[in-house]
C-alpha positions in Angstrom: -5.4 49.4 168.2 -5.5 47.2 165.2 -8.1 47.7 162.5 -8.3 44.1 161.8 -9.8 42.5 164.9 -10.9 39.1 163.3 -7.9 38.7 161.1 -5.8 39.1 164.6 -7.2 36.2 165.9 -6.3 34.0 163.3 -2.8 32.2 163.3 -3.9 29.1 161.3 -6.9 27.9 159.7 -8.1 26.0 162.6 -8.8 29.5 164.4 -10.7 30.5 161.3 -13.0 27.6 161.7 -13.7 28.1 165.1 -15.3 31.3 163.9 -19.2 31.2 163.0 -19.9 31.9 159.6 -21.5 35.1 160.0 -18.0 36.5 160.7 -16.4 35.4 157.4 -17.5 38.5 155.3 -15.5 40.7 158.0 -12.6 38.3 157.9 -12.6 38.5 154.2 -12.8 42.3 154.2 -9.9 42.2 156.8 -7.9 39.8 154.6 -7.9 41.9 151.5 -7.0 44.9 153.0 -4.2 42.9 154.8 -3.0 41.7 151.2 -3.3 45.2 149.7 -1.1 46.6 152.5 1.5 44.0 152.4 1.8 44.1 148.3 2.2 47.6 148.4 5.4 47.0 150.5 6.8 44.4 148.7 5.4 44.6 145.0 4.3 41.2 143.5 1.1 39.6 141.9 -1.9 41.5 143.4 -4.9 41.2 141.3 -5.2 37.4 141.6 -5.1 37.2 145.0 -7.6 40.2 145.6 -10.0 38.1 143.3 -10.1 34.8 145.4 -10.3 36.3 149.1 -13.6 35.2 149.7 -12.7 31.7 148.2 -9.6 31.5 149.9 -11.6 32.3 152.9 -14.5 29.9 152.4 -12.1 26.9 151.3 -9.9 27.2 154.7 -13.2 27.5 156.7 -15.0 24.4 155.0 -12.2 22.1 154.4 -9.8 20.8 157.2 -6.5 21.9 155.7 -3.7 21.0 155.7 -5.4 17.4 156.0 -7.5 18.3 153.2 -5.2 19.3 150.3 -5.5 22.4 149.0 -3.7 23.2 145.6 -3.3 26.5 143.9 -2.5 26.5 140.3 0.3 29.0 139.3 0.4 30.6 142.9 -0.2 34.2 141.6 -3.4 34.1 144.0 -1.7 32.5 147.1 -0.9 35.8 149.2 -4.3 35.5 151.3 -3.8 31.8 151.7 -0.4 32.5 153.0 -1.7 35.0 155.5 -4.3 32.6 156.8 -1.9 29.8 157.0 0.7 31.1 159.6 2.6 33.3 157.6 1.1 36.8 158.2 4.0 37.9 160.1 6.4 37.1 157.3 4.1 38.3 154.5 6.0 41.8 154.0 8.9 39.8 153.1 7.3 38.6 150.1 9.8 37.8 147.0 12.7 39.5 149.1 15.9 37.9 149.9 15.6 35.2 152.6 11.6 35.8 152.5 8.6 34.1 151.6 8.2 32.8 147.9 5.8 34.7 145.7 4.3 31.1 145.0 3.4 28.2 147.0 6.4 26.1 148.2 6.4 22.8 149.8 9.5 23.6 152.0 7.9 27.0 153.1 4.6 25.3 154.8 2.7 22.2 155.4 -0.4 24.1 154.0 1.3 24.1 150.5 1.0 20.6 149.4 2.4 21.3 145.9 5.0 23.9 144.7 3.6 25.9 141.7 4.4 28.8 139.7 4.0 27.4 136.1 0.5 27.2 135.1 -2.0 24.2 134.7 -0.5 21.6 136.8 -2.8 21.5 140.0 -5.5 18.9 138.5 -2.6 16.6 137.8 -1.1 17.0 140.8 -4.3 16.9 142.7 -5.1 13.5 140.8 -1.8 12.0 141.9 -2.9 12.9 145.7 -6.1 11.5 145.3 -4.9 8.3 144.0 -2.2 8.1 146.7 -5.1 8.8 149.2 -7.0 5.9 148.2 -4.1 3.5 147.9 -3.2 4.3 151.4 -6.6 4.0 152.7 -7.1 7.5 154.0 -10.2 9.8 153.5 -9.2 13.4 153.1 -10.4 15.6 150.6 -8.4 17.0 147.6 -9.1 20.5 146.2 -7.3 21.6 143.1 -8.0 25.3 142.0 -7.3 26.5 138.6 -7.9 29.5 136.7 -9.7 29.7 133.2 -6.7 31.3 131.6 -4.9 28.0 132.7 -7.3 25.8 131.0 -5.7 27.0 127.7 -2.9 24.3 128.2 -3.0 21.0 127.1 -2.0 19.5 130.3 -5.1 20.7 132.1 -7.2 18.8 129.7 -5.1 15.8 129.9 -5.7 15.6 133.6 -9.3 16.3 133.4 -9.6 13.2 130.7 -7.6 11.2 133.1 -9.4 12.1 136.3 -13.0 11.7 134.6 -11.8 8.1 133.5 -10.8 7.0 136.7 -13.7 8.4 138.6 -11.6 9.6 141.3 -12.9 11.5 144.3 -11.5 15.1 143.4 -12.8 18.5 143.5 -11.7 21.0 140.9 -12.5 24.8 141.5 -12.3 26.3 138.3 -11.8 30.0 139.3 -13.4 31.9 136.2 -12.1 35.6 136.4 -12.0 36.7 132.8 -14.0 34.4 130.3 -17.2 33.0 131.8 -18.1 29.7 130.3 -21.7 30.4 131.6 -22.7 33.7 133.4 -24.3 33.2 136.9 -28.0 34.0 136.7 -28.5 35.4 140.2 -30.7 33.7 142.8 -32.2 31.0 140.5 -28.2 30.2 139.7 -27.6 30.3 143.5 -30.5 28.0 143.9 -29.5 25.4 141.4 -26.2 25.3 142.3 -27.0 24.8 146.0 -29.6 22.1 145.2 -27.8 20.2 142.5 -24.5 19.7 144.7 -26.5 18.7 147.8 -26.3 15.3 149.0 -30.1 14.8 148.9 -30.0 15.7 145.2 -27.0 13.2 144.6 -28.6 10.6 146.7 -32.0 10.7 144.6 -30.0 11.1 141.3 -28.6 7.7 142.3 -31.6 6.0 143.1 -33.1 7.1 139.9 -29.9 5.4 138.1 -30.5 2.3 139.8 -34.2 2.5 138.7 -33.3 3.6 135.3 -31.1 0.6 135.0 -34.0 -1.7 135.4 -35.8 -0.5 132.8 -35.1 -0.9 128.9 -31.7 0.7 127.9 -33.5 3.2 125.4 -35.6 4.6 128.5 -32.2 4.5 130.8 -30.4 6.7 128.1 -33.4 9.0 127.8 -33.5 9.6 131.6 -30.2 10.2 132.0 -30.3 12.8 129.2 -33.2 14.5 130.5 -31.6 14.8 134.1 -28.3 16.0 132.3 -29.5 18.5 129.9 -31.9 19.9 132.2 -29.3 21.0 134.5 -27.2 22.2 131.5 -30.0 24.2 130.3 -29.7 26.5 133.3 -26.0 25.8 134.5 -23.8 25.2 131.4 -20.8 22.7 131.9 -21.6 19.9 129.5 -18.2 19.4 128.2 -16.9 18.9 131.9 -19.9 16.2 132.2 -19.0 14.6 128.8 -15.5 14.3 130.3 -16.8 12.5 133.5 -16.8 15.4 135.9 -19.9 16.2 137.9 -20.7 20.2 137.0 -21.8 22.6 139.8 -22.1 26.3 138.8 -21.6 28.9 137.9 -21.5 30.6 141.5 -20.8 34.2 142.5 -17.0 33.7 143.9 -17.5 36.9 146.1 -20.8 35.9 147.7 -20.1 33.8 150.8 -23.5 33.0 151.1 -23.3 30.9 147.8 -19.8 29.6 148.2 -20.0 28.3 151.8 -23.1 25.9 151.3 -21.8 24.6 147.5 -18.4 23.9 149.0 -19.9 22.0 152.2 -22.0 19.8 149.7 -19.0 19.1 147.5 -16.9 18.3 150.8 -19.5 15.8 152.0 -20.2 14.1 148.5 -18.7 10.5 147.9 -19.3 11.1 144.2 -16.4 11.1 141.6 -14.7 14.1 140.2 -16.5 17.3 140.7 -16.1 20.6 139.4 -17.3 23.9 140.7 -17.2 26.7 138.4 -16.7 29.8 140.5 -16.8 33.3 138.7 -14.5 36.1 140.2 -13.0 39.5 139.5 -9.3 40.1 139.3 -8.4 42.8 141.6 -11.8 42.8 143.6 -12.4 45.5 146.2 -9.3 47.6 145.1 -10.6 50.3 142.8 -7.2 51.1 141.0 -6.8 47.4 140.3 -10.4 46.9 139.3 -9.8 50.0 136.9 -6.5 48.8 135.5 -6.3 46.9 132.2 -4.0 44.1 133.6 -6.1 44.3 137.2 -2.6 44.9 138.7 -1.6 41.4 137.9 2.1 42.2 138.5 2.9 45.3 140.5 5.8 47.0 142.0 5.5 48.9 145.2 2.7 51.5 145.2 0.6 53.7 147.3 -2.1 52.2 148.9 -4.5 55.1 148.9 -3.8 56.0 145.2 -2.6 53.0 143.7 0.3 54.9 142.1 3.1 52.2 141.5 6.9 53.3 142.4 9.0 52.7 139.6 12.5 53.8 139.3 13.4 55.7 136.2 15.1 53.7 133.9 18.8 54.7 132.7 18.6 52.4 129.7 15.7 50.9 127.6 14.8 47.4 128.8 16.0 44.4 126.6 12.2 43.4 126.3 11.8 46.8 125.1 14.7 46.7 122.6 13.5 43.3 121.1 10.2 44.6 120.4 11.4 47.7 118.5 14.0 45.7 116.8 11.4 43.2 115.5 9.1 45.6 114.4 11.8 47.5 112.5 12.5 44.1 110.7 8.9 43.5 110.0 8.3 46.7 108.2 10.9 45.6 105.8 9.6 42.0 105.6 6.0 41.1 105.6 6.7 37.3 106.3 7.7 38.1 109.7 5.1 37.0 112.4 5.2 36.8 116.0 4.0 34.2 118.6 3.3 34.5 122.1 2.1 31.9 124.8 -0.3 34.4 126.7 2.7 36.9 127.5 2.1 39.7 125.0 3.3 42.6 127.5 5.9 40.6 129.5 7.6 39.8 125.7 6.9 43.1 124.2 4.8 41.8 121.5 1.9 43.9 122.7 3.9 46.7 121.0 4.3 44.8 117.9 0.7 43.4 117.8 -0.4 47.4 117.8 1.5 47.8 114.5 1.0 44.1 113.1 -2.3 42.7 114.8 -2.8 40.3 111.9 0.9 39.2 112.2 0.6 38.6 116.1 -0.5 35.3 117.6 -1.2 34.6 121.2 -2.0 31.1 121.6 -2.6 31.4 125.2 -0.9 29.4 128.1 0.1 26.6 125.5 4.0 26.8 124.8 3.8 23.3 123.2 1.3 24.2 120.6 2.8 27.6 120.2 6.3 26.1 119.0 4.6 23.4 116.7 2.4 26.4 115.4 5.4 28.4 114.7 7.0 25.3 113.0 3.9 24.9 110.8 4.2 28.7 109.7 8.0 27.9 108.8 7.0 25.4 106.6 5.2 27.8 104.5 7.9 30.4 104.1 6.8 32.7 106.9 9.5 33.8 109.3 7.9 33.1 113.0 9.6 34.8 115.9 8.1 32.7 119.0 8.7 34.8 122.1 8.6 32.7 125.3 10.4 33.0 128.6 13.5 30.9 129.0 11.8 28.9 131.9 8.4 28.6 130.1 10.0 27.3 126.8 11.4 24.2 128.9 7.4 23.2 128.5 7.7 22.7 125.0 11.3 21.1 124.7 9.9 18.0 123.1 8.3 20.2 120.4 11.5 22.1 119.9 13.2 19.1 119.3 11.1 17.0 117.1 8.7 19.6 115.2 11.6 22.2 114.8 15.1 20.9 115.0 14.6 17.3 113.3 12.9 19.2 110.6 15.3 22.0 110.4 12.8 24.4 110.1 13.7 28.5 110.6 11.8 29.0 113.8 13.2 32.0 115.7 13.2 31.9 119.5 13.2 35.1 121.3 14.3 33.7 124.8 13.4 36.7 127.4 14.4 36.2 131.3 17.6 34.4 130.6 19.7 34.0 133.6 18.7 35.0 137.2 15.6 37.3 137.4 15.2 38.3 141.1 12.1 38.2 142.8 10.4 35.4 140.9 13.2 33.1 142.0 14.5 29.5 140.6 10.9 28.8 139.2 11.4 31.8 136.7 15.1 31.8 136.1 16.4 31.3 132.8 19.0 28.7 133.8 19.1 25.8 131.3 18.3 27.2 127.7 21.8 27.3 126.6 22.5 23.7 127.5 19.4 22.4 126.2 19.3 24.3 123.1 23.2 23.9 122.4 23.1 20.1 122.2 20.5 20.1 119.6 21.9 19.5 115.7 20.9 22.5 113.4 20.4 25.0 115.9 22.1 28.6 116.1 22.1 29.8 119.8 23.0 33.5 120.5 23.2 35.6 123.8 23.0 39.3 123.8 25.8 40.9 125.8 24.1 44.3 125.6 21.0 45.7 124.4 22.9 46.9 121.0 24.0 43.2 120.4 20.3 42.2 121.1 19.2 44.5 118.1 21.9 42.7 115.9 20.7 39.3 116.8 17.2 40.2 116.0 18.4 41.1 112.4 20.5 38.0 112.4 17.6 35.6 113.3 15.5 37.4 110.7 18.2 36.4 108.0 18.8 33.0 109.0 16.1 30.9 106.8 17.9 27.7 106.4 17.6 26.5 110.4 16.1 27.4 113.7 17.7 30.1 115.8 17.5 31.2 119.3 18.7 34.4 121.0 18.7 35.0 124.6 18.4 38.3 127.0 18.1 39.3 130.4 15.3 40.8 132.1 15.4 44.4 133.1 17.6 47.3 131.7 20.3 47.4 129.4 23.7 48.7 130.2 23.3 52.1 128.4 25.3 51.4 125.3 25.0 53.4 122.0 22.2 52.0 120.0 22.7 51.5 116.3 19.4 52.8 114.1 19.1 49.3 113.1 20.4 45.9 113.3 22.8 44.3 111.0 23.0 40.5 110.9 26.1 39.1 112.5 28.6 36.6 110.9 27.1 33.4 112.2 29.4 31.6 114.8 31.9 34.7 115.2 32.7 36.6 118.4 34.5 39.7 119.1 37.3 40.8 120.9 36.1 43.6 123.3 39.6 44.4 125.1 43.1 43.2 124.1 45.4 41.6 126.8 48.2 39.2 127.2 48.1 37.1 130.2 44.5 36.1 131.0 41.6 35.8 128.8 37.9 36.2 129.7 35.2 34.7 127.2 31.9 35.7 128.4 28.6 34.5 126.9 25.7 37.1 127.5 25.4 39.8 130.2 28.2 38.9 132.3 30.4 40.7 129.8 30.2 43.9 132.2 31.4 42.2 135.0 34.0 40.7 133.0 35.1 44.2 132.1 35.3 45.2 135.5 37.2 42.1 136.5 39.7 42.9 133.9 40.1 46.2 135.4 40.7 44.9 138.8 43.4 42.4 137.2 45.2 45.0 135.5 45.4 47.0 138.8 47.5 43.8 139.9 49.6 44.1 136.8 47.7 41.2 135.0 46.9 42.0 131.4 43.6 40.7 130.5 41.8 39.8 127.1 38.0 40.3 127.4 35.9 38.6 124.5 32.3 38.3 123.9 31.3 35.0 122.4 28.0 36.0 120.9 27.4 32.7 119.8 27.0 29.6 122.0 26.5 27.3 118.8 28.2 27.1 116.7 31.0 28.4 118.9 33.9 30.5 117.4 36.3 27.9 117.1 39.0 30.3 115.9 38.5 32.5 118.5 38.7 30.0 121.2 41.8 28.4 119.7 43.3 31.9 119.7 42.6 32.7 123.3 44.0 29.5 124.3 47.2 29.4 122.4 48.1 33.2 123.5 47.3 33.2 127.2 48.3 31.4 130.4 44.8 31.4 131.5 41.2 31.0 130.0 38.0 31.7 131.9 34.5 31.1 130.2 31.6 32.6 132.1 27.7 32.2 131.5 24.6 32.8 132.9 23.6 29.1 132.7 23.7 25.9 134.0 26.6 23.2 133.7 26.7 21.5 130.5 26.4 24.9 128.3 28.6 27.3 126.5 31.7 26.3 128.8 31.2 22.6 127.9 31.2 23.3 124.3 34.3 25.4 124.6 36.3 22.4 126.5 35.1 20.0 123.8 36.5 22.3 121.1 39.8 22.5 123.0 40.2 18.6 123.7 39.6 18.1 120.1 42.6 20.3 119.1 44.7 19.3 122.0 45.2 22.6 123.3 44.3 21.2 126.7 47.5 19.0 126.6 49.8 22.2 126.5 49.6 23.4 130.1 46.6 25.7 129.7 45.0 26.7 132.7 41.2 26.9 131.9 38.3 27.2 134.3 34.5 27.4 133.3 32.0 29.7 135.6 28.7 28.6 135.3 25.5 28.8 137.9 26.1 26.3 140.8 24.4 22.9 140.8 21.5 24.2 143.1 18.3 26.4 142.5 18.8 29.8 143.8 16.3 31.5 145.9 14.7 34.9 145.3 16.7 38.1 145.8 18.0 41.2 144.0 19.6 39.7 140.6 22.9 41.3 141.8 23.1 39.5 144.9 21.8 36.5 143.5 24.8 36.7 140.9 27.1 37.0 144.0 26.0 33.8 145.7 26.3 32.2 142.3 29.9 33.1 142.3 29.5 34.9 138.8 30.6 38.7 139.8 33.6 40.6 139.1 35.1 39.6 142.5 34.3 35.9 141.6 36.1 36.3 138.2 39.4 37.8 139.7 39.4 35.0 142.3 38.9 32.4 139.7 42.2 33.9 137.6 44.3 34.4 140.7 43.5 30.7 141.8 44.3 29.4 138.3 47.6 31.2 138.5 48.4 30.2 142.0 48.4 33.3 143.3 46.6 34.7 146.9 43.1 35.1 146.9 41.4 38.7 146.1 42.6 41.3 148.5 40.6 43.5 150.3 41.7 46.3 148.4 40.8 44.8 145.1 37.5 43.6 146.4 36.7 47.5 146.8 37.4 48.3 143.2 
């Protein structure tokens, strides 16, 4: 017999809406347990989802989803939502190959009206949907949920400003799970939130406004202020009101008796934009998460009873750890080195740097654009900023990279984590484009680490570059287990290295595909094909001497990189065309990520699907030579 008797009756939100309000508490409890059990088997983002269990339940009970649009910002918190919206049977496929996305995804369900994974987009998307609704003459509700952390991004403010100015009917739920704008004040707060969100209050308020307009202007303004600031005295939220939103709250996001009536009231209000301030706790209802520093934000598989996470023992240090340790080494020798992160100190390793150099570590919040220009300002004053941002998040600050860094030729150093395909987070977090979008910029030095030792050298190289911007990219996860130098040594700018000498085929690798290139060289050697393997090190400036040498002395030249078309391979082709080396019968092939967004899976399977593994390299070489495709015997090598 199931231990979730009410949840078992819910296939879709319409099933939930047929239940009485008195059942919602039990539904929420069962939903929380189901979420914990599912994530214990798959890993993923747990804490945020546990914090919004009651809110998710209430929203789907009050609003007529999917006709009413429900937009989750980022999507870390969407697992309970997925369970209630027809995906419970597949919830244990979360973040697995062929399984459910860890974020909201339009192609997955009609209950996901907007795909997410990056922060601070929900209000903008919601406003677009609200305007579209009005243009088409519909009457559905649009609800955008956004966390307090996401409010540090400028995009959220832009959306609030626009929505307030348009006076659009839009509901924003501020999920305040860390930084309370104003603390809830128990029964009185509950009462005020319910009253000030009610239709009666809003009706009376409108009548009072109309009456006030018939009075002298000074009286009208005075009456408005009395009403506004009387509410703010008890509630807070003056800032949102100034921007044109009607503010309700704060309310306890775990108290369904508070949530439901307030949500009903704002649903039924025909007012312009309304912001409901809901206070929640990340990890709520699961003691191991509540007691954890990060509230189990992102977890691997774990034991439900103890909360102990199952983490494989690493065979080599992670690239992130090597970056952090290497930067600390450089910072000990140079007090001008500072570090900047955009709300990801743990993910980028700068939490470790910050422990040793707290006054030289700056977390700017979810504000990549500001972070880049902030670093540019530091650089103008002679400091050496290392801006550690995931590849996929740096995309959000590309304008600042171009205008505020590159054009001014400022020596900002970009430490680009999560280069290439990243596994369970899928295409939204894949570092596919940074080599392409950085290597096209004048003045930039762009490096890619083939292993953890190379990364250490590249940190030292970036520290030594004082006349222009630089970037070095590195993969997620463990290194390859090479011997580590005590300290990094600056590399010669624009110079690669020969890793293995051969005569027939040349493989020129950028980044961590080098190991696969070496395996491929072994397989080709077993077929009697002598193969050179080179590590480019630099995507820009490329090692033109190395490229020309490989082209002149080999029948086949293959470039391989963990990035999209238009990157390193394109620069190699340009170099060869400018030196007429494409005219001499050279067989050149470029291997890049395919022109599709690759869904989540284990990284090795994703690279196999992308055609960037050892077997694909061998097949590419044989095809260029006009030989038979990879044999079964070779594929097993």
